C-alpha positions, 0 to 999 in steps of 0.5 A: 425524583433522580431516579432516571438520568438526565438523559432520559428525564428531559432529552429523547432517550427512553428508560430501560424498562426491565433495569428501572426499579422504580417501573409501574407494568400494567398488563392486558389481556393483548399488550403492556404498558410501562409507565415511568414513576418519577417522569419519563413518559409511557410505553405500551408494548405488544406481545412481541415487544414493538412498541404501539404507543408511547408518550414522553411525558416530562415532569414536572409538566411546564403546561399543565399549572398555567393551563390550569390558572389560565381556566380558573380566570377563563371559566375555559375547560382544561387540556386535561379534563376531570373524566379523564384524571378519573379514568386514569385515576382508576386504572391505579386502583383497580390494581390496588385491587386486583392484588388485595384480593388475591393477584387475581383476575377480575371482571370490570364494567366500566360503565357501572364501574363495579366488579362483574365477579366479586363482592370482595373487590367492590367492597374496595370502590369506597373508603371505610370513612371514620365516624363523622367524616363519612361522605353520604350516598346521595349529596 
């Protein structure tokens, strides 16, 4: 957790992304994103390197845990809903699937949550369960 200096982790400075060994890069068709694996937030840039969106995101998030506990007590919806967590987690999994299928471009249907152009990639959407630990398709 000490990959970034405190001025970056807890202050207002941003990492020098190209020199950060623990950055994550996500490339879209028109923009790309740098994301700090150990905190420090994220920045989205266009093809010219202009920042179009960013969020500093401090770690640990001092608001997340109290909000979660409060929602258990009050039955209110949390600030970070499960659907948003699912969508955020999917982004990471899709990147891993693209890598595992040969670092190729894949087309993903977000409504059906399936790849439209690769059955090989679709096989990675569900884990290979061990015997007696299989979760049925319909519960």
